[in-house]
N, C-alpha and C positions, 0 to 999 in steps of 0.2 A: 249632520245637518243636511247635507246634500241628499242622502238617501231618504230622509224624512220628507223633504220638499218634493222629491220625485214621487214618493208614495202618495202624497196628498193630491197630486195632479194626474194620477194614473186612471185611465179609463178601464172598464171591465174587459179583460182579455182571457182567452183560454189559457190554462196553466202552461201548455207547451209554448205558447207565444210569449208569455211572461218570462219563461226560462230563456228563450232565444234572445229576447231583447236585453235581459239582464246579463247575458254572456257577452254581448257586444257593446254594452253601455260602458263608457269609461269617462265619467266626469272628472275633470281636473280641478283641484282645489284652487290653483292660481287663476284659472279662467272664471270659475264661479265667484270667487271673492273679488276679482277684478270688475266683474259686472255689478256686483252688489256693494262695492266699497262706499259709494255716496250714502246709501241708506245706513250702513254700519258705522261710518266714521264721521260724517258731517253733523253739525248741530242742526236743529230743526230750521233755524233761520237760514243757514247756508244751503240746506237741502231745498228749502222753498225758493231761494234765489236761483239755484241751479235749475229747478223745474220751470220757473218763469222764463229764464233765459232760453232753455231748450225748447219749450213750448212756443215761444215767440218766433222760433225759426221754422216752424211747421207752416208750409205754404200750400198744402193740398186742401181742397174744400172740406172734405170729411175724412179725417184720419181714421184708419182702421186700427183697433187695438185688439188683436187676437188673444184669446184665452179661453178659459172654461166658461161654458154657457151657464150663467147664473140661474137660468130657469130649470136646470136639471138637478 
């Protein structure tokens, strides 16, 4: 699952750079699952309540949500 997710977010790189990054990349299952546990384990109601609670704590005027540019 981790490898599939990483592959879906990969930007085009030369083969030697892909090999270099692959050699130093060490995703840890406990870290990845720790980050994603709410999505995987909570009911939709519980997840919605968590998002509402966390979003309510955002105090910056325009939060940045980095990610893949949907226009590409």
